[in-house]
N, CA, C and O of each residue as an XYZ file, in Angstrom:
892
protein
N     -20.911      5.733    -14.923
C     -22.117      5.142    -15.464
C     -22.925      7.054    -14.710
O     -22.724      7.874    -13.814
N     -23.973      6.756    -16.057
C     -24.685      8.028    -16.082
C     -25.788      7.901    -14.619
O     -26.082      6.813    -14.126
N     -26.276      9.202    -14.102
C     -26.929      9.276    -13.305
C     -28.687      8.169    -13.371
O     -29.405      7.681    -12.498
N     -28.729      8.205    -14.895
C     -30.005      7.813    -14.521
C     -29.902      5.960    -14.593
O     -30.850      5.212    -14.832
N     -28.528      5.567    -14.322
C     -28.111      3.703    -14.960
C     -28.614      3.453    -13.705
O     -28.394      4.076    -12.666
N     -29.290      2.516    -13.880
C     -29.264      1.254    -12.107
C     -28.001      1.334    -11.784
O     -26.971      1.455    -12.447
N     -28.266      1.234    -10.480
C     -27.155      0.346     -9.427
C     -27.060     -1.354     -9.309
O     -28.208     -1.716     -9.053
N     -26.523     -2.071     -9.356
C     -26.887     -3.402     -9.152
C     -25.658     -3.572     -8.398
O     -24.499     -3.338     -8.742
N     -26.026     -3.930     -7.532
C     -25.078     -4.582     -5.629
C     -24.481     -6.056     -5.510
O     -24.522     -7.090     -6.177
N     -24.272     -5.899     -5.078
C     -24.048     -8.027     -4.243
C     -23.873     -7.386     -3.182
O     -23.387     -6.273     -2.981
N     -24.390     -8.318     -2.356
C     -24.525     -8.060     -1.075
C     -24.155     -9.076     -0.117
O     -25.105     -9.805      0.171
N     -22.850     -9.407      0.586
C     -22.244     -9.934      1.177
C     -21.856    -10.247      2.565
O     -20.783    -10.058      3.138
N     -23.210    -10.886      3.076
C     -23.207    -11.072      4.813
C     -24.376    -12.576      5.612
O     -25.591    -12.662      5.792
N     -23.411    -13.351      5.840
C     -23.844    -14.132      6.365
C     -24.879    -14.813      6.293
O     -25.228    -15.759      5.587
N     -25.673    -13.817      7.681
C     -27.449    -13.609      7.855
C     -28.368    -13.720      7.003
O     -28.973    -12.817      6.426
N     -28.494    -14.890      6.907
C     -29.766    -14.187      5.146
C     -30.533    -13.496      5.995
O     -31.249    -12.677      5.420
N     -30.667    -13.541      7.458
C     -32.035    -13.177      7.720
C     -31.915    -10.450      7.039
O     -32.461     -9.425      6.632
N     -30.767    -11.147      7.516
C     -30.058     -9.481      7.082
C     -30.108     -8.870      6.063
O     -30.440     -7.689      5.969
N     -29.728     -9.722      5.015
C     -29.136     -9.854      3.387
C     -30.688     -9.493      3.453
O     -30.989     -8.511      2.774
N     -31.646    -10.060      4.093
C     -32.830     -9.749      2.850
C     -33.895     -8.875      3.376
O     -35.012     -8.666      2.904
N     -33.160     -8.244      4.798
C     -33.973     -6.735      4.750
C     -33.391     -5.416      4.209
O     -33.938     -4.400      3.782
N     -31.500     -5.929      4.442
C     -31.523     -4.544      3.304
C     -31.370     -4.568      2.051
O     -30.765     -3.638      1.519
N     -32.180     -6.262      0.824
C     -32.233     -6.828     -0.177
C     -34.281     -5.198     -0.094
O     -34.704     -4.207     -0.689
N     -34.660     -6.129      1.075
C     -35.999     -5.068      0.559
C     -36.029     -3.957      0.097
O     -36.551     -3.529     -0.933
N     -35.050     -3.141      1.425
C     -34.914     -0.880      1.391
C     -34.367     -0.756      0.012
O     -34.743      0.172     -0.705
N     -33.316     -1.825     -0.490
C     -33.014     -1.042     -1.544
C     -33.591     -1.207     -2.867
O     -33.553     -0.316     -3.715
N     -34.360     -2.850     -3.124
C     -34.560     -2.609     -4.063
C     -36.442     -2.264     -4.203
O     -37.268     -2.708     -5.002
N     -36.582     -1.304     -3.056
C     -37.470     -0.350     -3.642
C     -36.973      0.879     -3.556
O     -37.666      1.667     -2.911
N     -35.826      1.346     -4.082
C     -35.356      2.162     -4.642
C     -35.253      1.764     -6.610
O     -34.290      1.206     -7.137
N     -36.239      2.139     -7.181
C     -36.019      2.024     -8.333
C     -34.939      2.172     -9.225
O     -34.836      1.970    -10.435
N     -33.989      2.655     -8.178
C     -32.438      3.030     -9.228
C     -31.717      2.063     -9.065
O     -30.621      1.925     -9.609
N     -32.247      1.257     -8.284
C     -31.072      0.065     -7.015
C     -31.700     -0.898     -7.740
O     -32.902     -0.781     -7.979
N     -30.908     -2.081     -8.231
C     -30.846     -3.693     -8.221
C     -30.072     -4.684     -7.277
O     -28.880     -4.446     -7.083
N     -30.633     -5.747     -6.689
C     -29.975     -6.801     -6.377
C     -29.390     -7.249     -7.147
O     -30.243     -7.513     -7.994
N     -28.146     -7.674     -7.653
C     -27.636     -8.571     -8.397
C     -27.615    -10.211     -8.253
O     -27.874    -11.158     -8.996
N     -27.081    -10.005     -6.629
C     -26.922    -11.429     -6.262
C     -26.677    -11.466     -4.722
O     -27.286    -10.600     -4.094
N     -26.070    -12.127     -4.167
C     -26.475    -12.026     -2.249
C     -25.130    -13.277     -2.531
O     -25.010    -13.991     -3.527
N     -23.993    -13.225     -0.980
C     -23.507    -14.114     -0.630
C     -23.080    -14.213      0.410
O     -22.712    -13.151      0.912
N     -22.902    -15.567      1.302
C     -22.524    -15.812      2.522
C     -21.575    -15.472      2.631
O     -21.594    -14.307      3.027
N     -20.156    -16.029      2.433
C     -18.940    -16.394      2.739
C     -17.571    -15.288      1.879
O     -17.805    -14.422      1.035
N     -16.177    -15.685      2.431
C     -14.839    -14.769      1.207
C     -15.277    -15.966     -0.274
O     -15.659    -15.341     -1.263
N     -15.252    -16.996     -0.390
C     -15.202    -17.331     -1.358
C     -16.458    -17.101     -2.623
O     -16.421    -16.643     -3.765
N     -17.512    -17.658     -1.782
C     -18.351    -17.048     -2.643
C     -18.985    -15.637     -3.255
O     -19.844    -15.320     -4.078
N     -18.040    -14.977     -2.353
C     -18.274    -13.194     -2.491
C     -17.832    -12.970     -4.038
O     -18.465    -12.619     -5.034
N     -16.218    -13.388     -3.770
C     -15.345    -13.014     -4.738
C     -15.844    -14.168     -6.209
O     -15.558    -13.746     -7.330
N     -16.296    -15.042     -6.142
C     -17.268    -15.488     -7.148
C     -17.973    -15.203     -7.210
O     -18.580    -15.683     -8.167
N     -18.470    -14.549     -6.690
C     -19.991    -13.858     -7.727
C     -19.897    -12.155     -7.959
O     -20.833    -11.482     -8.391
N     -19.022    -11.807     -7.708
C     -18.535    -10.834     -7.553
C     -17.346    -10.754     -9.117
O     -17.244     -9.781     -9.865
N     -16.718    -11.850     -9.219
C     -16.209    -12.171    -10.883
C     -16.801    -12.429    -11.826
O     -16.400    -12.262    -12.978
N     -18.245    -13.049    -11.369
C     -19.302    -12.758    -12.051
C     -20.305    -11.834    -12.791
O     -20.515    -11.548    -13.969
N     -21.062    -11.341    -11.075
C     -21.425    -10.750    -11.619
C     -21.091     -9.409    -11.977
O     -21.991     -8.744    -12.490
N     -19.892     -8.842    -11.795
C     -19.415     -7.225    -11.883
C     -20.632     -6.315    -11.470
O     -21.325     -5.697    -12.278
N     -20.798     -6.315    -10.120
C     -21.403     -5.374     -9.900
C     -21.100     -4.094     -9.195
O     -20.051     -4.158     -8.553
N     -21.619     -3.139     -9.144
C     -21.551     -1.721     -8.806
C     -20.795     -1.314     -7.599
O     -19.830     -0.575     -7.404
N     -21.399     -1.892     -7.013
C     -21.317     -1.840     -5.639
C     -21.249     -3.661     -5.010
O     -21.968     -4.575     -5.413
N     -20.204     -3.745     -3.986
C     -19.982     -4.504     -2.897
C     -20.543     -4.384     -1.792
O     -19.970     -3.519     -1.130
N     -21.295     -4.786     -1.330
C     -21.679     -4.450      0.329
C     -21.119     -5.622      0.662
O     -21.293     -6.612     -0.048
N     -20.258     -5.667      1.965
C     -19.321     -6.744      2.476
C     -19.318     -6.644      3.968
O     -18.806     -5.588      4.340
N     -19.824     -7.588      5.151
C     -20.138     -7.724      6.114
C     -18.709     -8.317      6.503
O     -18.393     -9.452      6.148
N     -17.568     -7.218      7.502
C     -16.500     -7.629      7.270
C     -15.838     -8.873      8.719
O     -14.801     -9.012      9.368
N     -17.121     -9.497      8.629
C     -16.790    -10.371      9.989
C     -17.569    -11.702      9.445
O     -18.699    -11.848      9.911
N     -17.216    -12.467      8.729
C     -17.178    -13.314      8.400
C     -17.198    -15.046      8.364
O     -18.370    -15.099      7.992
N     -17.003    -15.756      8.414
C     -17.109    -17.395      8.427
C     -15.706    -18.153      7.134
O     -15.834    -18.369      5.929
N     -14.471    -18.377      8.050
C     -13.709    -18.621      6.634
C     -13.886    -20.459      6.739
O     -14.515    -21.020      7.636
N     -13.142    -21.195      5.552
C     -14.126    -21.941      5.342
C     -13.628    -23.139      6.306
O     -13.375    -24.290      5.949
N     -13.558    -22.688      7.404
C     -13.165    -24.515      8.798
C     -14.611    -23.331      9.484
O     -14.784    -23.353     10.702
N     -15.223    -22.703      8.902
C     -16.732    -22.057      9.419
C     -16.691    -21.182     10.519
O     -17.535    -20.416     10.986
N     -14.813    -21.623     11.036
C     -14.991    -19.710     12.513
C     -14.854    -18.599     12.087
O     -14.122    -18.502     11.102
N     -15.361    -17.578     12.531
C     -15.754    -16.045     12.336
C     -14.601    -15.740     12.497
O     -13.815    -16.302     13.260
N     -14.319    -14.558     11.597
C     -12.738    -14.247     11.562
C     -12.620    -12.782     10.781
O     -12.633    -12.874      9.554
N     -12.469    -11.031     11.504
C     -12.426    -10.579     10.427
C     -11.926    -10.195      9.324
O     -12.401     -9.356      8.558
N     -10.385    -11.146      9.139
C      -9.508    -11.212      8.202
C     -10.103    -12.161      7.250
O      -9.519    -12.570      6.247
N     -11.367    -12.515      7.632
C     -11.356    -13.187      6.068
C     -12.497    -12.166      5.514
O     -12.856    -12.398      4.360
N     -13.192    -10.935      6.254
C     -13.953    -10.182      5.344
C     -12.815     -9.279      4.834
O     -13.067     -8.421      3.987
N     -11.620     -9.436      5.301
C     -10.834     -8.449      4.740
C      -9.857     -8.560      3.405
O      -9.451     -7.877      2.464
N      -9.772     -9.758      3.914
C      -9.060    -10.996      2.246
C     -10.721    -10.333      0.893
O     -10.569     -9.633     -0.109
N     -11.478    -10.652      1.196
C     -12.753    -10.689      0.689
C     -12.245     -9.518     -0.573
O     -11.920     -9.468     -1.759
N     -12.460     -8.597      0.728
C     -12.334     -7.116      0.429
C     -11.074     -7.113     -0.883
O     -11.206     -6.775     -2.059
N      -9.806     -7.647     -0.125
C      -8.720     -7.603     -0.752
C      -8.419     -8.020     -2.355
O      -7.603     -7.574     -3.162
N      -9.601     -9.239     -2.471
C      -9.561    -10.052     -3.459
C     -10.698     -9.376     -4.578
O     -10.510     -9.326     -5.793
N     -11.978     -8.850     -3.822
C     -12.746     -8.385     -5.033
C     -11.981     -6.896     -5.877
O     -11.803     -6.632     -7.066
N     -11.724     -6.285     -4.818
C     -10.567     -4.782     -5.359
C     -10.188     -5.502     -6.093
O     -11.099     -5.611     -6.913
N      -8.895     -6.505     -6.557
C      -8.047     -7.201     -6.991
C      -8.572     -7.444     -8.597
O      -7.910     -7.028     -9.547
N      -9.555     -8.005     -8.720
C      -9.743     -9.117     -9.714
C     -11.412     -7.986     -9.748
O     -11.852     -7.828    -10.887
N     -11.767     -7.682     -9.245
C     -13.318     -6.457     -9.592
C     -12.817     -4.647     -9.294
O     -13.281     -3.769     -8.568
N     -11.733     -4.696    -10.207
C     -11.181     -3.413     -9.932
C     -12.752     -2.086    -10.086
O     -12.833     -1.102     -9.351
N     -13.494     -2.329    -10.865
C     -14.421     -0.895    -11.234
C     -15.349     -1.422    -10.226
O     -15.902     -0.645     -9.447
N     -15.514     -2.418    -10.194
C     -16.830     -2.483     -8.663
C     -16.384     -2.128     -7.166
O     -15.652     -2.815     -6.452
N     -17.039     -0.796     -6.819
C     -16.563     -0.293     -5.248
C     -16.863     -1.329     -4.221
O     -17.632     -2.276     -4.391
N     -16.158     -1.053     -3.093
C     -16.395     -2.257     -1.569
C     -17.041     -1.035     -1.179
O     -16.668      0.131     -1.298
N     -17.935     -1.461     -0.760
C     -18.544     -1.203      1.149
C     -18.832     -2.029      2.170
O     -19.795     -2.742      2.452
N     -17.396     -1.690      2.854
C     -18.059     -2.707      4.043
C     -19.233     -2.396      4.858
O     -19.859     -1.341      4.756
N     -19.479     -3.225      5.566
C     -20.100     -3.008      6.715
C     -19.817     -3.391      8.161
O     -19.471     -4.571      8.222
N     -19.847     -2.827      9.265
C     -19.377     -3.381     10.162
C     -19.966     -3.159     11.825
O     -20.418     -2.018     11.924
N     -20.098     -4.091     13.392
C     -20.660     -4.085     14.334
C     -19.866     -2.813     14.732
O     -20.340     -1.941     15.461
N     -18.336     -2.766     14.076
C     -17.279     -1.710     15.444
C     -17.383     -2.656     16.552
O     -17.135     -2.005     17.567
N     -17.586     -3.670     16.807
C     -16.331     -4.684     17.590
C     -15.794     -4.256     17.108
O     -15.392     -3.119     17.354
N     -15.378     -5.195     15.787
C     -13.907     -5.097     15.675
C     -12.326     -3.447     15.664
O     -11.139     -3.239     15.412
N     -13.099     -3.043     15.956
C     -12.315     -1.954     16.172
C     -12.138     -0.846     14.773
O     -12.232     -1.107     13.573
N     -11.942      0.042     15.241
C     -11.375      1.228     14.243
C     -10.080      0.902     13.439
O      -9.786      1.554     12.437
N      -9.503      0.130     13.790
C      -8.105     -0.456     13.727
C      -7.920     -1.255     11.530
O      -7.260     -1.096     10.504
N      -9.107     -2.093     12.129
C      -9.618     -3.365     11.286
C      -9.933     -2.220      9.880
O      -9.610     -2.260      8.693
N     -10.577     -1.415     10.566
C     -11.849     -0.914      9.560
C     -10.516      0.251      8.679
O     -10.566      0.758      7.558
N     -10.121      0.284      9.071
C      -8.822      0.953      8.608
C      -7.239      0.520      7.568
O      -6.282      1.148      7.115
N      -7.855     -1.314      7.575
C      -7.173     -1.788      7.345
C      -8.437     -2.783      5.589
O      -8.067     -3.455      4.626
N      -9.397     -2.466      5.901
C      -9.905     -2.284      5.014
C     -10.053     -1.475      4.069
O      -9.754     -1.891      2.949
N     -10.525     -0.162      4.198
C     -10.074      0.681      3.379
C      -8.286      0.815      2.683
O      -8.198      1.222      1.525
N      -7.013      0.470      3.421
C      -6.103     -0.060      2.277
C      -6.361     -1.454      1.676
O      -5.909     -1.641      0.546
N      -7.066     -2.518      2.315
C      -6.852     -3.179      1.069
C      -7.711     -2.929      0.064
O      -7.742     -4.017     -0.511
N      -8.608     -2.025     -0.669
C      -9.640     -1.213     -1.536
C     -11.117     -1.230     -0.909
O     -11.977     -1.186     -1.788
N     -11.498     -1.271      0.090
C     -12.766     -0.431      0.106
C     -12.925      0.358      0.127
O     -12.279      0.525      1.162
N     -13.503      1.925     -0.228
C     -13.820      3.208     -0.710
C     -14.774      3.871      0.628
O     -14.832      5.022      1.060
N     -15.385      2.766      1.002
C     -15.425      3.563      2.504
C     -16.420      2.178      3.504
O     -16.117      1.088      3.020
N     -17.059      2.079      4.239
C     -17.233      1.611      4.919
C     -18.549      2.437      6.007
O     -18.414      3.632      6.270
N     -19.729      1.664      6.540
C     -20.561      2.335      7.921
C     -21.061      1.457      8.463
O     -21.146      0.319      8.001
N     -21.522      1.862      9.645
C     -22.078      1.080     10.763
C     -22.882      0.517     10.886
O     -23.889      1.174     11.149
N     -23.101     -1.219     10.794
C     -25.107     -2.239     10.674
C     -26.022     -0.979     11.354
O     -27.181     -1.242     11.031
N     -26.019     -0.107     11.910
C     -26.783      0.369     12.854
C     -27.176      1.396     12.509
O     -27.979      2.114     13.104
N     -26.665      1.581     11.528
C     -27.014      3.272      9.995
C     -27.492      3.458      9.694
O     -27.492      2.725      8.705
N     -28.703      4.411      9.583
C     -30.031      5.188      8.921
C     -30.009      4.167      7.083
O     -29.179      4.184      6.175
N     -31.344      3.408      7.244
C     -30.766      2.751      6.370
C     -30.410      3.966      4.663
O     -29.936      3.622      3.580
N     -30.882      5.336      5.120
C     -30.978      6.724      4.064
C     -29.327      6.661      3.737
O     -28.753      6.509      2.658
N     -28.670      6.878      5.409
C     -27.076      6.243      5.047
C     -26.274      5.745      4.607
O     -25.178      6.158      4.227
N     -26.970      4.244      4.597
C     -26.931      3.358      4.040
C     -26.617      3.382      2.374
O     -25.580      3.078      1.784
N     -27.795      3.817      1.895
C     -27.944      4.001      0.233
C     -27.444      5.702     -0.375
O     -27.367      6.196     -1.500
N     -27.195      6.186      0.934
C     -26.038      7.415     -0.077
C     -24.741      6.849     -0.106
O     -24.002      7.270     -0.996
N     -24.233      5.869      0.777
C     -22.953      5.614      0.963
C     -22.653      4.490      0.056
O     -21.596      3.891     -0.141
N     -23.993      4.324     -0.519
C     -24.334      3.009     -1.947
C     -23.711      3.681     -3.288
O     -22.658      3.368     -3.844
N     -24.775      4.834     -3.713
C     -24.404      5.776     -4.541
C     -23.250      6.161     -4.508
O     -22.555      6.194     -5.523
N     -22.524      6.788     -2.479
C     -21.213      7.547     -3.643
C     -20.390      7.022     -3.540
O     -19.419      7.778     -3.496
N     -20.026      5.594     -3.427
C     -19.062      4.543     -3.012
C     -19.270      4.525     -4.838
O     -18.488      4.894     -5.714
N     -20.428      4.033     -4.917
C     -20.702      3.529     -7.021
C     -19.973      5.036     -7.936
O     -19.409      4.608     -8.943
N     -19.857      6.547     -7.840
C     -19.736      8.325     -7.890
C     -17.943      7.628     -7.811
O     -17.152      7.886     -8.719
N     -17.591      6.866     -6.751
C     -15.813      6.605     -7.019
C     -15.617      7.623     -5.553
O     -14.485      8.090     -5.428
N     -16.536      7.950     -4.566
C     -16.198      8.715     -3.718
C     -15.945      8.353     -1.843
O     -16.864      8.326     -1.024
N     -14.934      8.187     -1.632
C     -14.471      7.730      0.117
C     -15.877      7.773      0.522
O     -16.587      8.749      0.281
N     -16.353      6.563      1.232
C     -17.745      7.294      1.652
C     -17.117      6.618      3.668
O     -17.059      5.422      3.951
N     -16.703      7.960      4.850
C     -16.351      6.703      5.878
C     -18.302      7.232      7.066
O     -18.733      8.288      7.528
N     -18.693      6.147      7.051
C     -19.286      6.681      8.499
C     -19.640      6.505      9.425
O     -20.485      5.635      9.217
N     -19.634      6.742     10.666
C     -18.777      5.627     12.004
C     -19.967      7.169     12.890
O     -20.312      8.311     12.588
N     -20.237      5.910     14.390
C     -20.608      7.312     15.193
C     -20.490      8.411     16.165
O     -21.588      8.501     16.713
N     -19.817      9.138     16.558
C     -19.120     11.183     15.896
C     -17.938     10.178     17.402
O     -16.725     10.356     17.511
N     -18.971      9.005     18.524
C     -18.172      8.745     19.167
C     -16.641      7.788     19.032
O     -15.994      7.580     20.058
N     -16.157      7.247     17.671
C     -15.397      7.340     17.225
C     -14.458      7.658     16.598
O     -13.405      7.113     16.267
N     -15.221      9.235     16.351
C     -14.633      9.404     15.119
C     -13.244      9.612     15.227
O     -12.549      9.025     14.397
N     -12.582     10.451     16.223
C     -11.446     10.674     16.596
C     -10.739      9.230     16.409
O      -9.720      9.323     15.725
N     -10.987      8.116     16.784
C     -10.121      7.111     17.100
C      -9.845      6.862     15.171
O      -8.821      6.537     14.569
N     -11.144      7.161     14.694
C     -10.586      6.644     13.618
C      -9.603      7.650     12.750
O      -8.668      7.326     12.017
N     -10.066      8.875     13.035
C      -8.545      9.707     12.170
C      -7.726      8.920     12.396
O      -7.383      8.064     11.581
N      -7.183      9.064     13.696
C      -6.384      8.646     14.238
C      -5.862      7.079     13.299
O      -4.918      7.150     12.514
N      -6.364      6.193     13.450
C      -6.216      4.833     12.564
C      -6.558      4.975     11.124
O      -6.888      4.060     10.370
N      -6.425      6.378     10.803
C      -6.633      6.027      9.275
C      -5.597      6.421      8.845
O      -5.171      6.156      7.721
N      -4.886      7.308      9.912
C      -3.479      8.200      9.834
C      -1.880      7.076      9.989
O      -0.872      7.218      9.297
N      -2.016      6.366     10.723
C      -1.770      5.702     11.192
C      -1.366      4.611      9.454
O      -0.234      4.243      9.140
N      -2.172      4.439      8.943
C      -2.313      3.582      7.900
C      -2.215      3.736      6.587
O      -3.095      3.825      5.730
N      -0.535      3.770      6.478
C       0.499      5.114      4.988
C      -0.105      3.435      4.037
O      -0.606      2.411      4.502
N       0.152      3.716      2.984
C       0.527      2.515      1.368
C       1.426      1.811      2.141
O       2.457      2.260      2.639
N       0.803      0.191      2.257
C       2.720     -0.004      2.385
C       2.415     -1.950      1.397
O       1.400     -2.525      1.004
N       3.149     -2.127      1.390
C       3.071     -3.979      0.946
C       2.082     -5.057      1.011
O       1.579     -5.865      0.231
N       1.984     -4.672      2.571
C       0.491     -5.816      3.353
C      -0.781     -5.416      2.683
O      -1.781     -6.134      2.704
N      -0.722     -4.162      2.039
C      -1.931     -3.825      1.047
C      -2.340     -4.720     -0.059
O      -3.494     -4.781     -0.484
N      -1.345     -5.411     -0.503
C      -1.368     -6.444     -1.413
C      -1.618     -8.233     -2.028
O      -1.107     -9.338     -1.848
N      -2.316     -7.844     -2.529
C      -2.204     -9.339     -2.655
C      -0.998    -10.191     -3.023
O       0.147     -9.740     -2.998
N      -1.251    -11.239     -3.310
C      -0.034    -12.298     -3.675
C       0.464    -12.328     -4.861
O       1.669    -12.418     -5.099
N      -0.654    -12.235     -5.904
C      -1.047    -12.052     -7.082
C      -0.608    -10.434     -6.994
O       0.595    -10.400     -7.252
N      -1.017     -9.326     -6.779
C      -0.098     -8.241     -7.085
C       1.125     -7.425     -6.698
O       1.275     -6.218     -6.886
N       2.019     -8.313     -6.098
C       2.866     -8.071     -5.153
C       3.697     -9.075     -6.306
O       4.468     -8.567     -7.121
N       3.504    -10.170     -6.272
C       4.395    -11.174     -8.221
C       4.065    -10.264     -9.636
O       4.930    -10.200    -10.509
N       2.966     -9.681     -9.771
C       3.159     -8.078    -10.961
C       3.845     -7.033    -10.475
O       4.913     -6.748    -11.016
N       3.304     -6.162     -9.222
C       4.755     -5.458     -8.443
C       6.193     -5.438     -8.504
O       6.930     -4.452     -8.500
N       6.609     -7.127     -8.582
C       7.772     -6.859     -9.205
C       8.470     -7.348     -9.896
O       9.698     -7.390     -9.826
N       7.737     -7.817    -10.713
C       7.922     -8.203    -12.674
C       7.779     -6.635    -13.317
O       8.328     -6.148    -14.305
N       7.018     -6.168    -12.553
C       7.095     -4.244    -12.720
C       8.485     -3.844    -12.524
O       9.380     -3.211    -13.083
N       8.324     -4.288    -11.820
C      10.212     -3.402    -10.768
C      11.387     -3.638    -11.350
O      12.235     -2.748    -11.417
N      11.660     -5.292    -12.016
C      12.088     -5.695    -13.215
C      12.937     -5.234    -14.033
O      14.157     -5.394    -14.043
N      11.901     -4.324    -15.123
C      11.015     -4.201    -16.263
C      10.309     -4.658    -17.062
O      10.067     -4.152    -18.158
N       9.787     -5.880    -16.555
C       9.199     -6.453    -17.254
C       7.551     -5.671    -17.655
O       6.809     -5.160    -16.816
N       7.288     -5.763    -19.108
C       6.179     -4.870    -19.840
C       4.826     -5.718    -19.601
O       4.806     -6.886    -19.214
N       3.732     -4.946    -19.890
C       2.283     -6.130    -19.886
C       2.394     -7.835    -20.156
O       2.382     -8.893    -19.526
N       2.479     -7.458    -21.167
C       2.528     -8.917    -22.002
C       3.645     -9.921    -21.283
O       3.635    -11.152    -21.287
N       4.387     -9.232    -20.809
C       6.036    -10.324    -20.406
C       5.597    -11.140    -18.509
O       6.001    -12.024    -17.754
N       4.276     -9.797    -18.609
C       3.775    -10.039    -16.960
C       3.086    -10.709    -17.226
O       2.883    -11.462    -16.273
N       2.022    -11.153    -18.740
C       1.597    -12.014    -18.950
C       1.469    -13.137    -18.953
O       0.893    -13.945    -18.224
N       2.173    -13.196    -20.028
C       3.217    -14.898    -19.927
C       3.874    -15.452    -18.790
O       3.443    -16.523    -18.362
N       4.811    -14.928    -18.248
C       4.902    -15.391    -16.768
C       4.695    -15.581    -16.307
O       5.447    -16.113    -15.490
N       2.973    -15.424    -16.004
C       2.596    -15.586    -15.069
C       1.247    -16.380    -15.325
O       0.409    -16.683    -14.476
N       1.224    -16.669    -16.793
C       0.031    -17.202    -17.554
C      -1.183    -17.066    -17.316
O      -2.045    -17.945    -17.330
N      -1.375    -15.178    -16.927
C      -3.403    -14.304    -17.215
C      -2.589    -13.765    -18.862
O      -1.620    -13.937    -19.602
N      -3.655    -13.144    -18.697
C      -4.024    -12.067    -19.622
C      -3.736    -10.443    -19.997
O      -4.303     -9.525    -19.405
N      -2.849    -10.268    -20.982
C      -2.548     -8.537    -20.560
C      -4.194     -7.903    -19.964
O      -4.171     -7.185    -18.964
N      -4.898     -8.064    -20.310
C      -6.250     -7.113    -19.505
C      -6.272     -7.097    -18.492
O      -6.501     -6.039    -17.906
N      -5.919     -8.899    -17.450
C      -5.822     -9.046    -16.573
C      -5.026     -8.474    -15.530
O      -5.252     -8.302    -14.332
N      -3.643     -8.115    -16.555
C      -2.884     -7.226    -16.161
C      -3.031     -6.081    -15.923
O      -2.748     -5.711    -14.784
N      -3.472     -5.209    -16.794
C      -3.948     -4.128    -16.383
C      -4.838     -4.439    -15.752
O      -4.659     -5.636    -15.977
N      -5.737     -4.437    -15.091
C      -6.656     -4.354    -14.053
C      -5.821     -4.490    -13.229
O      -5.657     -3.440    -12.609
N      -5.168     -5.314    -12.890
C      -4.599     -5.157    -11.826
C      -4.042     -4.295    -11.567
O      -4.263     -3.756    -10.483
N      -3.012     -3.751    -12.505
C      -2.240     -2.231    -11.671
C      -3.384     -1.050    -11.385
O      -3.063     -0.169    -10.587
N      -5.140     -0.977    -12.205
C      -5.808      0.040    -11.227
C      -5.609     -0.698    -10.199
O      -4.900     -0.132     -9.367
N      -5.981     -1.847     -9.880
C      -6.009     -2.351     -7.867
C      -4.717     -1.702     -6.888
O      -4.714     -1.133     -5.796
N      -3.652     -2.085     -7.846
C      -2.298     -1.893     -7.388
C      -2.011     -0.026     -7.240
O      -1.869      0.529     -6.151
N      -1.974      0.713     -8.611
C      -2.034      1.940     -8.308
C      -3.285      2.046     -6.835
O      -3.051      1.663     -5.689
N      -4.210      2.494     -7.196
C      -5.176      2.684     -5.833
C      -4.306      2.406     -3.855
O      -3.829      2.790     -2.787
N      -4.564      1.826     -4.420
C      -3.332      0.852     -3.348
C      -2.529      1.579     -2.708
O      -2.445      1.924     -1.530
N      -1.973      1.762     -3.585
C      -0.728      2.350     -3.074
C      -0.388      4.119     -3.731
O       0.687      4.687     -3.920
N      -1.348      4.437     -3.872
C      -1.341      5.865     -4.133
C      -1.158      6.570     -5.105
O      -0.978      7.781     -4.974
N      -1.164      5.983     -6.254
C      -0.072      6.320     -7.252
C      -0.855      6.464     -8.949
O      -1.231      5.510     -9.631
N      -0.928      7.736     -9.269
C      -2.132      8.251     -9.689
C      -1.287      7.324    -11.286
O      -1.763      7.543    -12.400
N      -0.411      6.631    -11.165
C       0.152      6.572    -12.917
C       1.689      5.651    -12.559
O       2.350      5.863    -11.543
N       1.993      4.811    -13.423
C       3.325      3.877    -13.179
C       4.166      4.058    -12.917
O       4.746      3.321    -12.119
N       4.978      5.633    -13.665
C       5.749      6.575    -13.170
C       5.721      6.621    -11.066
O       6.431      6.459    -10.073
N       4.597      6.900    -11.434
C       4.903      7.448     -9.729
C       4.713      5.797     -8.774
O       4.916      5.948     -7.570
N       4.507      4.939     -9.026
C       4.202      3.565     -9.269
C       5.258      2.676     -8.672
O       5.239      1.863     -7.748
N       6.278      3.139     -9.584
C       7.413      2.919    -10.142
C       8.874      3.384     -8.688
O       9.868      2.784     -8.280
N       8.212      4.751     -8.348
C       8.893      5.515     -7.487
C       8.582      5.263     -6.621
O       9.511      4.635     -6.112
N       7.351      5.339     -5.596
C       6.572      4.687     -4.534
C       7.449      2.683     -4.361
O       7.914      2.360     -3.268
N       7.490      1.830     -5.380
C       8.402      0.678     -5.157
C       9.551      0.779     -4.557
O       9.916     -0.040     -3.713
N      10.324      1.902     -4.963
C      11.564      1.833     -5.386
C      12.105      2.991     -4.171
O      13.209      3.526     -4.268
N      11.165      3.276     -3.043
C      11.694      4.641     -2.453
C      11.357      3.608     -1.007
O      11.729      3.878      0.135
N      10.462      2.234     -1.477
C      10.248      2.022     -0.361
C      10.983      0.131     -0.391
O      10.724     -0.692      0.487
N      11.619     -0.065     -1.255
C      12.743     -0.986     -1.364
C      12.132     -2.048     -1.656
O      12.415     -3.140     -1.162
N      10.927     -1.788     -2.762
C      10.610     -2.843     -2.726
C      10.972     -3.680     -4.129
O      10.824     -4.897     -4.240
N      11.317     -3.071     -4.852
C      12.144     -3.039     -6.316
C      12.640     -4.219     -6.444
O      13.361     -4.350     -5.454
N      12.688     -5.077     -7.008
C      13.479     -6.553     -7.808
C      14.757     -6.182     -8.218
O      15.487     -6.999     -8.781
């Protein structure tokens, strides 16, 4: 997008009051509009697919379908949105009570960055704009910085970062199938297959499909 374009944001947080405060702040900036809101992982994925926002701001601690709060629910939402909406940047917010280990997993799942809920509004705005440009933004209090670096260092690309559908597509690819064959095999469109490949390559750090195949073979994931 061009610098003058309006950023469209999807806010995902189960606390309506917090969403309202953040919406008010963001929409005070003429270059930003809040396209939608969601309060749980299922609604978040549905809204992301419907709205195709530039950035999805996701609270990592979301309620599951059973109503229980689980950090993994937020991470799964990140994975699904990254797979289905690869053009949407994902910014995770957290109170850090979950610990930096989970935050690094969120990055591996497809988030382009995260900020704490205690960050200044101007910091949140800068992170959103950076993620929209495709940059990686990691903003934590200084006392967590060393832990964060160590955690990220231990989080290398692996099959656990992929969704079930992404792994199915990777398995088909490793068997020599091209996009059309994969699409027919999984009953999805070739365009959807191409979008999944974009997400898979990003998660596994592959610049193209040749390097993707090499990474899969090196790790013994090929079929």
